[in-house]
Backbone as CSV, one residue per row, in Angstrom:
resi,resn,N_x,N_y,N_z,CA_x,CA_y,CA_z,C_x,C_y,C_z
1,MET,161.777,41.834,82.420,161.862,42.730,83.758,160.448,42.811,83.560
2,ASP,159.348,42.155,85.189,158.349,42.829,85.324,157.520,43.946,86.160
3,THR,158.301,44.400,86.826,158.011,45.665,87.389,159.467,46.247,87.613
4,VAL,159.189,47.607,88.001,160.325,49.217,87.949,159.920,49.690,88.642
5,LYS,160.796,50.121,89.888,160.370,50.945,90.544,160.724,52.517,89.874
6,VAL,159.783,53.597,90.236,159.858,54.624,89.742,160.233,55.902,90.644
7,LYS,160.972,57.599,90.371,160.198,58.258,91.400,158.748,59.232,91.467
8,ARG,157.975,58.975,92.215,157.050,59.633,92.358,156.938,60.883,91.247
9,ILE,157.659,61.365,91.591,157.613,63.191,91.338,158.050,62.971,89.734
10,ASP,158.353,62.231,88.990,159.366,61.821,87.736,157.778,61.258,87.362
11,LEU,157.136,60.256,87.649,156.380,59.696,87.396,154.893,60.784,86.900
12,LEU,154.680,61.626,88.000,153.813,62.760,88.074,154.262,63.653,86.581
13,ALA,154.811,64.136,86.133,155.441,64.921,85.436,155.291,64.071,84.157
14,LYS,156.134,62.978,83.961,155.513,62.245,82.856,153.843,62.093,82.549
15,VAL,152.940,61.955,83.823,151.534,61.655,83.269,150.861,62.949,82.926
16,GLU,151.415,64.170,83.567,150.922,65.473,83.391,151.786,65.286,81.845
17,TYR,152.506,65.443,81.143,152.599,65.443,79.519,151.903,65.113,79.130
18,ASN,151.748,63.464,79.346,150.950,62.627,78.470,149.352,63.205,78.336
19,ARG,149.145,63.757,79.573,147.502,64.443,79.498,147.120,65.296,78.827
20,ALA,148.476,66.334,78.731,147.810,67.784,78.219,148.618,67.189,76.582
21,HIS,149.007,66.270,75.994,149.480,65.773,74.434,147.965,65.641,74.346
22,HIS,147.559,64.161,74.851,146.659,63.955,75.157,145.185,64.824,75.214
23,HIS,145.076,66.119,75.845,143.935,66.596,75.592,143.984,67.314,73.956
24,ALA,145.044,67.906,73.752,145.656,68.589,72.408,145.204,68.197,71.401
25,GLN,145.657,66.747,71.474,144.924,65.741,70.530,144.016,65.557,70.196
26,TYR,142.938,65.096,71.247,141.508,65.028,71.190,140.821,66.802,70.918
27,GLU,141.354,67.436,71.288,140.618,68.954,71.002,140.720,69.218,69.727
28,ARG,141.908,68.619,68.888,142.153,68.600,66.964,141.013,67.918,66.762
29,ALA,140.888,66.783,66.980,139.799,65.634,66.300,138.356,66.178,66.704
30,PHE,138.288,66.922,68.048,136.557,67.082,68.197,136.590,67.801,67.386
31,THR,137.457,69.107,67.056,137.234,70.296,65.700,136.846,70.176,64.685
32,GLY,137.732,69.055,64.330,137.492,68.441,62.735,135.994,67.710,63.210
33,PHE,135.619,66.350,63.396,134.445,66.512,63.490,133.189,67.169,64.182
34,ARG,133.632,67.939,64.964,132.148,69.079,64.263,132.108,69.419,62.889
35,LYS,133.373,69.835,62.744,133.263,70.446,61.000,132.817,69.839,60.016
36,GLN,133.059,68.268,60.312,132.433,67.531,59.498,130.847,67.250,59.400
37,ALA,130.854,66.839,60.658,129.406,66.716,61.157,128.278,67.550,60.845
38,ILE,128.670,69.261,60.648,128.005,69.841,60.465,127.899,69.979,59.074
39,GLU,129.063,69.920,58.001,128.522,69.702,56.576,127.654,68.510,56.408
40,GLU,128.066,67.610,56.916,127.076,66.526,56.508,125.684,66.390,57.216
41,LEU,125.078,67.422,58.114,123.761,67.793,58.593,123.222,68.387,57.581
42,GLU,124.213,69.803,57.179,123.440,70.740,56.082,123.335,69.744,55.004
43,ARG,124.061,69.045,54.262,123.970,68.763,53.224,122.532,67.582,53.225
44,SER,122.397,66.817,54.446,121.070,66.143,54.737,119.741,66.832,54.972
45,LEU,120.085,68.343,55.231,119.476,68.879,55.119,118.718,69.631,54.029
46,ASP,119.651,70.033,53.426,119.401,70.799,52.081,118.840,69.406,50.854
47,MET,119.166,68.039,51.026,118.421,67.071,50.251,117.241,66.951,50.965
48,ALA,116.761,66.955,51.964,115.376,66.851,52.595,114.279,68.170,51.571
49,LYS,115.114,69.357,52.455,114.115,70.021,51.506,114.244,69.795,50.087
50,GLU,115.004,69.372,49.637,114.277,69.554,47.978,113.841,67.804,47.547
51,GLY,113.872,67.230,48.555,113.074,66.102,48.359,113.473,65.368,47.669
52,LYS,114.937,65.486,48.321,115.809,64.100,47.731,116.189,62.693,48.701
53,GLY,115.269,62.446,49.632,115.278,61.681,50.227,115.803,62.140,51.746
54,ILE,115.496,61.176,52.982,116.096,61.974,54.358,117.371,60.969,54.608
55,ARG,118.546,61.836,54.937,119.475,60.734,55.400,119.650,61.625,56.753
56,ILE,119.655,60.273,57.962,119.132,59.878,59.064,120.737,60.377,59.755
57,ALA,121.627,58.790,59.541,122.562,58.673,60.122,123.526,59.213,59.173
58,LEU,124.821,59.576,59.988,125.644,60.589,59.070,126.871,59.908,59.162
59,GLY,127.266,58.468,59.839,128.162,57.619,60.242,129.981,57.920,60.422
60,LEU,129.795,58.776,61.336,130.704,60.008,61.902,130.839,58.942,63.331
61,VAL,132.289,58.769,63.802,132.362,58.330,64.796,132.809,59.490,65.810
62,GLN,132.467,59.743,66.701,132.903,60.953,67.816,133.813,60.202,68.519
63,PRO,134.786,61.265,68.580,136.644,60.987,69.329,136.388,61.188,70.214
64,GLU,136.719,60.180,71.411,136.644,59.761,72.641,137.876,60.929,73.042
65,ASP,137.181,61.052,74.337,138.323,62.045,75.566,138.283,60.844,76.776
66,HIS,139.991,60.200,76.551,140.300,59.954,78.041,140.843,60.251,78.822
67,THR,141.112,61.893,79.115,141.397,62.638,79.971,141.347,62.220,81.576
68,ARG,140.290,61.922,81.683,139.697,61.178,82.679,140.803,60.016,83.467
69,ASP,141.150,59.284,82.451,142.300,58.114,82.316,143.183,58.422,83.365
70,TYR,143.338,59.966,82.425,144.682,60.411,82.877,144.612,61.392,84.640
71,ASP,143.390,62.249,84.604,143.817,62.428,85.858,143.559,61.906,86.981
72,ARG,142.921,60.161,86.484,142.963,59.451,87.804,144.355,58.958,88.379
73,VAL,145.283,59.104,87.255,146.729,58.423,88.342,147.035,59.460,88.431
74,ILE,147.172,60.838,87.908,147.265,61.767,88.332,147.217,62.766,90.044
75,GLN,145.955,61.926,90.298,145.606,62.362,91.514,146.271,61.107,92.377
76,MET,145.689,60.016,92.208,146.803,58.722,92.432,148.382,59.234,93.217
77,LEU,148.485,60.006,92.508,149.605,60.130,92.273,150.423,61.485,93.361
78,LYS,149.430,62.337,93.410,149.747,63.652,93.558,149.451,63.732,95.459
79,MET,148.129,62.126,95.603,147.959,61.572,97.074,149.170,60.903,97.564
80,SER,149.550,60.330,96.687,150.100,58.874,97.590,151.672,59.660,98.388
81,VAL,151.558,59.028,99.605,152.961,59.354,99.737,153.977,58.571,100.415
82,ASP,154.165,57.429,98.799,155.429,57.246,98.708,155.978,58.106,97.897
83,GLU,157.470,57.979,97.940,158.566,58.697,97.558,158.621,58.025,96.229
84,GLU,158.361,56.446,95.814,159.286,55.497,95.361,157.720,54.470,94.536
85,ILE,157.100,54.751,93.379,155.734,53.824,92.903,156.490,52.525,92.142
86,GLU,155.986,51.324,92.510,156.364,50.311,91.842,155.457,50.358,90.670
87,LEU,155.799,50.255,89.553,154.904,49.951,88.108,155.228,48.635,87.702
88,THR,154.124,47.806,86.955,154.164,46.738,86.104,154.423,46.805,84.791
89,SER,154.782,45.775,84.186,155.417,46.312,82.519,153.757,46.676,82.450
90,ASN,152.909,46.241,82.419,151.472,47.000,82.157,151.181,48.767,82.155
91,ASP,151.563,48.802,83.701,151.169,50.087,84.220,152.277,51.000,83.406
92,PHE,153.489,50.466,83.829,154.753,51.530,82.654,154.507,51.807,81.243
93,ASP,153.571,50.472,80.342,153.340,51.394,79.280,152.422,51.676,79.283
94,ARG,151.075,52.183,79.893,149.927,53.129,79.715,150.576,54.220,80.542
95,PHE,151.184,54.505,81.685,151.727,55.768,82.392,152.954,56.259,81.587
96,VAL,154.095,55.555,81.153,155.423,56.366,81.072,154.995,56.069,79.143
97,MET,155.204,55.498,78.720,154.802,55.170,77.477,154.040,55.533,76.286
98,ASP,152.439,55.935,77.469,151.649,56.589,76.705,151.000,55.622,75.729
99,ARG,151.095,54.276,76.022,150.130,53.433,75.005,149.207,52.389,76.005
100,TRP,147.533,52.530,76.079,146.481,52.310,77.096,145.885,50.554,75.833
101,ASP,144.723,50.904,76.474,144.260,49.811,75.914,143.421,50.400,74.479
102,TRP,142.638,51.410,74.762,142.548,52.359,73.690,142.921,52.915,72.679
103,SER,144.310,53.385,73.148,145.372,53.949,72.139,144.958,53.972,70.421
104,ASP,144.960,52.708,70.446,145.178,52.248,68.729,143.676,53.122,68.113
105,ARG,142.538,52.052,68.693,141.084,52.540,68.190,140.927,54.209,68.403
106,TRP,141.233,54.825,69.279,141.910,56.596,69.584,142.627,57.170,68.412
107,ALA,143.845,56.441,68.152,144.482,57.113,66.811,143.527,57.180,65.781
108,VAL,143.284,56.031,65.401,142.530,55.678,64.155,141.377,56.785,63.755
109,THR,140.466,56.310,64.803,139.189,58.081,65.304,140.071,59.388,65.029
110,ASN,140.688,59.426,65.614,141.309,60.660,65.121,141.964,61.172,64.219
111,SER,142.596,60.477,63.216,143.000,60.837,61.868,141.583,60.989,61.318
112,ARG,141.054,60.529,61.480,139.743,60.654,60.732,139.410,61.873,60.408
113,TYR,139.885,63.102,61.491,138.966,64.551,61.661,140.392,65.302,62.157
114,VAL,141.518,65.209,61.757,142.527,65.886,61.919,142.947,66.452,60.582
115,GLY,143.130,68.037,60.309,143.541,68.424,59.628,142.538,68.706,58.569
116,THR,141.418,68.844,58.895,140.029,68.772,58.008,139.866,70.565,58.142
C-alpha cells in the first residue's frame, strides 16, 4: 500500500499527541544537557584556576527540538478544507508512527541526558 486516506480530525489529534510527547522528551533531555554542561564548565574553570590546563571544548551535543516540524503539520491540518487527507507511506511513517528522518539521531542524543 502506497497511500492511505485518513480523517483529518483523527490525524490532527495524532500529530498533536506526538508533538506533546516529543516536546516533553526534548525538555527532559535539555534539562539533563544543561546540568552536564554546567558541571563540565565548572570542572574546566576549576582546572584553569588551578593551572592544570584550559579545556574549552566540552564534547556535549545539544539536544535538538523538532517541535516546529510538528507545528507546521498541525497548522496545515487545521487550515485544510479537506475532511480526508491522503498520506503517502512516508507521511504515515512521520505523522502517525512518529518516525521522522531525524528520529534515530534524536533518540541517541537524548539518551545521553535523560535520567541525569
